[in-house]
Every structure is written in C-alpha cells, then in structure tokens.
C-alpha positions in Angstrom: -50.6 33.8 109.7 -48.3 35.2 106.9 -45.5 34.5 109.3 -46.4 30.9 109.9 -46.7 30.2 106.1 -43.4 32.0 105.4 -41.7 29.8 108.1 -43.3 26.7 106.7 -42.1 27.6 103.3 -38.5 28.2 104.4 -38.5 25.0 106.4 -39.7 23.2 103.3 -36.9 24.7 101.1 -34.0 23.9 103.6 -31.5 21.4 102.0 -31.2 17.8 103.2 -34.6 18.2 104.9 -36.5 15.4 103.3 -38.2 14.0 106.4 -39.7 17.4 107.3 -40.7 17.9 103.6 -42.6 14.6 103.6 -44.2 15.5 106.9 -45.4 18.8 105.4 -46.8 17.4 102.2 -48.8 14.8 104.0 -50.1 17.3 106.6 -51.0 19.8 103.7 -52.8 17.1 101.7 -54.7 15.9 104.9 -55.7 19.3 106.0 -56.5 20.5 102.5 -58.9 17.6 101.8 -60.3 18.0 105.2 -61.3 21.6 104.7 -62.6 20.8 101.3 -64.8 18.2 102.7 -66.2 20.6 105.4 -66.7 23.4 102.8 -68.6 20.7 100.6 -70.9 19.8 103.4 -71.8 23.4 104.4 -72.2 24.7 100.9 -74.0 21.6 99.5 -71.4 21.1 96.9 -69.9 17.7 98.1 -69.3 16.6 94.6 -66.3 18.8 94.4 -64.7 16.9 97.3 -65.4 13.6 95.8 -63.7 14.7 92.5 -60.6 15.9 94.3 -60.4 13.2 96.8 -60.4 10.7 93.8 -57.1 12.2 92.5 -55.4 11.0 95.7 -57.1 7.5 95.8 -55.7 4.6 93.8 -58.5 2.4 92.3 -58.3 -1.3 92.4 -59.4 -1.8 88.7 -57.3 -1.0 85.6 -60.3 0.4 83.9 -60.4 3.4 86.3 -56.7 3.5 86.9 -55.8 4.1 83.3 -57.7 7.5 83.7 -56.0 8.4 86.9 -52.4 7.2 86.4 -51.0 9.8 88.8 -52.8 8.0 91.8 -50.0 5.5 91.8 -48.0 7.9 93.8 -50.5 10.6 95.1 -52.5 8.1 97.1 -49.3 7.8 99.4 -49.9 11.4 100.6 -53.6 11.0 101.6 -55.1 9.4 104.5 -58.4 8.2 105.8 -58.4 9.9 109.3 -56.4 11.5 112.0 -55.1 8.3 113.5 -54.3 7.0 110.1 -51.9 9.9 109.4 -50.8 10.0 113.0 -49.4 6.4 113.2 -47.9 6.6 109.6 -46.0 10.0 110.5 -44.8 8.6 113.8 -43.3 5.4 112.2 -41.9 7.5 109.4 -40.3 9.7 112.1 -38.7 6.9 114.0 -37.1 5.1 111.0 -36.8 8.0 108.7 -34.5 9.6 111.1 -32.1 6.6 110.9 -32.2 6.5 107.1 -31.6 10.3 106.9 -28.7 10.0 109.3 -27.0 7.1 107.8 -27.9 7.3 104.1 -29.0 10.8 103.5 -32.1 12.7 102.7 -32.1 11.8 99.0 -32.2 7.9 99.9 -35.1 8.5 102.1 -37.1 10.1 99.3 -36.1 7.2 97.1 -37.3 4.7 99.5 -40.6 6.5 100.2 -41.3 6.8 96.4 -40.3 3.2 95.8 -42.3 2.0 98.7 -45.4 3.8 97.4 -45.0 2.5 93.9 -44.4 -1.1 95.1 -47.5 -1.1 97.3 -49.6 0.4 94.4 -48.4 -2.2 91.9 -49.1 -5.1 94.5 -52.6 -3.6 95.3 -53.7 -3.5 91.7 -52.4 -7.0 90.9 -53.9 -8.5 93.9 -57.3 -7.1 93.1 -57.1 -8.3 89.4 -55.3 -11.6 89.7 -56.5 -13.1 93.1 -60.3 -14.2 92.9 -60.9 -13.8 96.6 -60.0 -10.1 96.2 -61.5 -9.6 92.7 -64.9 -10.6 94.2 -64.7 -7.7 96.8 -65.8 -4.1 96.1 -63.6 -1.2 97.3 -63.4 2.4 96.2 -59.5 2.3 96.4 -56.6 2.7 98.5 -55.0 5.8 100.4 -52.3 6.2 102.9 -48.3 6.3 103.2 -48.3 2.9 104.9 -46.5 1.0 102.1 -44.0 3.7 101.7 -43.5 3.8 105.5 -43.0 0.0 105.5 -40.3 0.5 102.8 -38.5 3.0 105.0 -38.8 0.9 108.2 -37.6 -2.4 106.6 -34.7 -0.5 104.9 -33.6 0.8 108.4 -33.9 -2.7 110.0 -32.0 -4.1 107.0 -29.2 -1.5 107.3 -29.0 -1.4 111.1 -30.7 -4.5 112.4 -29.3 -4.4 116.0 -30.2 -0.7 116.5 -32.6 -0.4 119.5 -35.7 1.6 120.0 -36.8 2.1 123.7 -40.5 1.1 123.8 -42.9 2.2 126.7 -43.5 -0.6 129.2 -41.0 -2.8 127.3 -37.6 -1.2 127.3 -35.0 -1.4 124.5 -35.9 -3.6 121.5 -34.0 -4.2 118.3 -35.6 -2.7 115.3 -35.3 -5.9 113.2 -37.8 -7.4 115.8 -40.1 -4.4 115.6 -40.2 -4.4 111.8 -40.6 -8.2 111.8 -43.8 -7.8 113.9 -45.2 -5.3 111.5 -44.7 -7.6 108.6 -46.1 -10.8 110.3 -49.3 -8.7 111.3 -49.8 -7.4 107.8 -49.3 -11.0 106.5 -51.9 -12.4 108.9 -54.3 -9.7 108.1 -53.9 -10.0 104.1 -57.2 -11.7 104.1 -59.1 -9.3 106.4 -61.1 -6.4 105.7 -58.1 -4.2 104.6 -56.6 -7.3 102.6 -55.4 -4.9 99.8 -53.8 -2.6 102.1 -51.9 -5.2 104.0 -50.7 -6.7 100.8 -49.4 -3.3 99.9 -47.5 -3.0 103.2 -45.8 -6.3 102.2 -44.9 -4.8 98.8 -43.3 -1.7 100.4 -41.4 -3.9 103.0 -40.0 -6.1 100.2 -38.7 -3.0 98.2 -37.1 -1.5 101.3 -35.2 -4.7 101.8 -34.2 -4.9 98.3 -33.0 -1.3 98.0 -30.6 -1.4 101.0 -29.2 -4.8 99.6 -28.7 -3.0 96.3 -26.9 -0.1 98.0 -24.6 -2.7 99.8 -24.0 -4.2 96.4 -23.0 -0.8 94.9 -26.3 -0.3 93.2 -28.8 2.6 93.8 -31.9 1.8 91.6 -33.6 5.0 93.0 -31.3 7.2 91.2 -34.0 7.8 88.6 -36.1 9.4 91.2 -33.5 12.1 92.1 -33.1 12.7 88.3 -36.8 13.2 87.8 -37.1 15.5 90.9 -34.2 17.4 89.8 -35.7 18.0 86.3 -39.0 19.1 87.8 -37.2 21.5 90.1 -35.3 22.9 87.1 -38.5 23.8 85.4 -39.7 26.1 88.3 -36.4 27.3 89.3 -35.4 30.7 88.1 -32.3 30.8 86.1 -29.4 33.2 87.5 -28.1 35.8 85.5 -25.0 34.9 83.3 -21.6 36.3 84.6 -18.8 36.3 82.3 -15.4 35.4 83.9 -12.0 35.0 82.4 -9.6 32.3 83.5 -6.1 31.6 82.6 -5.9 28.5 80.2 -4.7 25.4 81.8 -2.2 23.3 80.2 -3.5 20.0 78.7 -1.1 18.0 81.1 -2.3 19.9 84.2 -6.0 19.4 83.2 -5.5 15.7 82.5 -3.7 15.2 85.8 -6.5 17.1 87.7 -9.2 15.1 86.0 -7.5 11.8 86.9 -6.9 13.0 90.6 -10.7 14.0 91.0 -11.9 10.8 89.4 -9.7 8.6 91.5 -10.7 10.6 94.8 -14.3 10.1 94.1 -13.9 6.4 93.5 -11.9 6.0 96.6 -14.5 7.8 98.8 -17.4 5.6 97.3 -15.5 2.4 98.0 -14.8 3.6 101.5 -18.6 4.3 102.0 -19.5 1.0 100.6 -17.1 -0.8 103.0 -18.6 1.1 106.0 -22.2 0.1 104.9 -21.1 -3.5 104.5 -19.5 -3.3 108.1 -22.8 -1.9 109.5 -24.8 -4.8 107.8 -22.4 -7.4 109.2 -21.7 -6.1 112.8 -24.1 -3.2 113.5 -23.5 0.5 113.8 -21.9 0.3 117.1 -19.0 -1.6 115.6 -17.8 1.6 113.7 -15.0 3.8 114.8 -15.3 7.4 115.4 -13.7 8.3 112.2 -16.0 5.8 110.2 -19.1 7.4 111.7 -17.8 10.8 110.7 -17.1 9.7 107.2 -20.8 8.3 106.9 -22.2 11.4 108.3 -20.2 13.6 105.9 -21.3 11.4 102.9 -25.0 11.7 103.9 -24.8 15.5 103.6 -23.6 15.4 99.9 
C-alpha cells in the first residue's frame, strides 16, 4: 500500500503533468468523500460528512456563499456519483490531451480553473436573477462539468477539424461533437438540472474566449499560474545557498547579451502565435513537420 501511495505522489509531482494531476485530485476527493459518508453511516455520525461535503458544494444563494467562498472552485473537484465523475473524466481526457499537446499543461490548468469559475458565477447569477430558477430549491452544485466544457470548447476552437473516432459512427470533427454538447445543455437549461446546464454554457463560453485571446496574443489565465506558483513556493523547501564567483562581464557585453536574449524570446513568441493562427485558419494538419516540432517544444516550456 505504501508503494502505491509513493507512486501516486511521484506521478503527481512529475512536471508538465497537469492532466494526470487533475485526475488524481478529482479521484482523491471522490474516494475521500465516499469513505467519509460510509464511515458516517456505520458510526452514526453522518453530520461530519454533511459538513465536509458542504465545503465542496457551491450554494445558489449569496447568503450561504459568502460564508463558503472557496466553494467557487472546490465544487469542480467533487461529484454526485460514479457515472458523474466517470463521464467528466473521460471527456477531460479526450480533449485535455489535445490542449496539453498543443498548448501545454499550464494552459490546461488555466482552462480548468477559468471554466470552473465561469460556471460558478453563471450558476449563482442565474439562481439570483432569473425568477424561474429563484423559485426553485436546490442544495447547490457539484461537478467538473463547467471546467470540462471549457477544455472541450477550447480544443474545438483551436483544432476545429481534428477528428475523434466514435464507436458506431466513425471519425467526427470535434467542433461538431462540442456543438452537440452545447446544444444539449442549452435545451436542458430549463430542466431539473437547469443551473448545472447553464454552468456548462458558462464554461464553454470562457473556453472559446480563452483560445481567441491566446490567438490575439493575450493569456488572461496568467494570474492562475502566478497564484499557483506563489502557493507552491510557500510549501517548497528552500535550497541551501551556494556562493560562487564569476568574472565580471563588461557593460557592453552584458547589454549585447540582454538585447539578444530579449529579441530571441520575442521572435519565438511571434513564431508560436503565427503557428496558432495557422491552426485556427487551416487546421493542425496544415502544419509542416518543423512547425509541429516548434509547437511541441513550446508546450514543454
């Protein structure tokens, strides 16, 4: 058992591994809450499960939400049942692989978090501003669906003509698959899970905007990486300071080196932006072998 947890820990810490990290977090929360519910039933202390579960459920009303603001993101790692988490993780795997491959792990995390936030905001606004929903009673919302919709829509926006091979159907362009997801959520936005379906649409919208922003040269998810970096720095042990001595570099050489480094970075970013624009216009298949390699290398940085 210790070996299993050690392997899980090492897998989680592996760099450029966001997709597996998201799977692990969702699985740990699902199993943890399930075990807590089981223990509560056998011990007669079910109130403990209710308290913990509430920390992973975003409430529809502002009165409760202001006392649990963290649920604006934690709800996206909790699920209502096995098939709920299974379907979300399958879709996350299919589309998350594309985002990781072409944009990198950091962008996948950005999309997941932005999708979760957008879904939560739409959910709360809908239940407080739409009379049809305001009259309904619900304990809250859980699930990664809004985050997954963001990832799926982003992939379809970036690579609209990429094909998935579906059982009994054959190859289908992902833009059509995602379009079906969105239409179904729209049609069910007045059904029993109205708030959840509206949250899906919020996630899809932010996924589309995020990729369009990247193609325009703007990454409005950078703050997420900065926040995660700050949190990691708190728990990361500081290395011992090593004193080294280097020869002084002349002012002219330093200035020249700085200019070269800056110019090189700018040129590389412009090249990646050009490749992303080409994918958006003509599809991934239109890239040359060299362009594909450059995109792959950039995703690993």
